[in-house]
C-alpha positions in Angstrom: 5.3 -20.4 12.3 4.1 -20.3 8.7 0.8 -18.8 9.9 2.7 -15.9 11.5 4.8 -15.4 8.4 1.7 -15.3 6.2 0.0 -12.8 8.5 3.2 -10.7 8.4 3.3 -10.8 4.6 -0.4 -9.9 4.4 0.1 -7.0 6.7 2.9 -5.6 4.7 1.0 -6.2 1.5 -1.9 -4.1 2.9 0.5 -1.3 4.0 2.5 -1.2 0.7 -0.5 -1.7 -1.6 0.4 -5.1 -3.0 -0.8 -8.5 -2.2 1.2 -11.8 -2.1 -0.5 -15.0 -3.1 -0.6 -17.5 -0.3 0.6 -20.5 -2.3 4.3 -20.3 -3.3 5.3 -21.9 -6.6 8.6 -23.7 -6.4 10.9 -23.4 -9.3 12.2 -26.3 -11.2 15.9 -27.3 -11.1 17.0 -30.3 -9.1 20.7 -29.3 -9.0 20.2 -26.7 -6.2 20.7 -27.9 -2.7 18.0 -27.5 -0.1 19.5 -24.4 1.5 20.1 -22.6 -1.8 16.9 -23.7 -3.6 15.0 -20.8 -5.1 11.4 -20.4 -4.0 9.3 -18.2 -6.4 6.1 -16.4 -5.5 3.7 -14.3 -7.5 3.1 -10.8 -6.2 -0.1 -9.2 -7.3 -0.7 -5.4 -7.3 -3.9 -4.6 -5.4 -6.6 -3.1 -7.6 -5.2 -4.5 -10.8 -5.9 -7.7 -12.7 -2.8 -7.3 -14.9 -0.2 -6.0 -12.4 1.7 -9.1 -11.4 5.3 -9.8 -10.8 7.4 -12.8 -9.7 9.9 -12.8 -6.8 12.4 -15.6 -6.3 14.5 -15.9 -3.2 16.1 -18.7 -1.1 14.3 -19.9 2.0 16.7 -17.9 4.2 16.0 -14.7 2.2 12.2 -15.2 2.5 12.7 -15.7 6.3 14.7 -12.4 6.4 12.0 -10.6 4.4 9.3 -11.9 6.8 11.4 -10.7 9.8 11.9 -7.2 8.2 8.2 -7.1 7.4 7.2 -8.0 11.0 9.6 -5.4 12.3 8.2 -2.7 10.0 4.6 -3.6 11.0 5.5 -3.5 14.7 7.2 -0.1 14.2 4.1 1.3 12.4 1.8 0.0 15.1 3.9 1.3 18.0 4.5 4.7 16.5 0.9 5.8 16.6 0.2 9.1 18.5 -2.1 7.5 21.0 0.7 5.1 22.1 3.1 8.0 22.9 0.6 10.3 24.7 1.0 10.7 28.5 -1.9 9.2 30.5 -3.5 12.6 31.3 -3.4 14.3 27.9 
């Protein structure tokens, strides 16, 4: 499952022009429960050594972002002209 998620994030990173580092950095703070614990990841702009930002979301929010990313990639791949052309065009 995490391999598919990583591939989805990488695919969106390539499409959007940003890259997400593979290793998430977990934020400190022991008072948050497991479901509401924030997971922070560093996002690096492709082509820049200085362009970095940090995104923090819960595990459920990261899962939703992965789902949306996969849906977007599937839409882009299926919307190509050669996929919609009739057999004898």
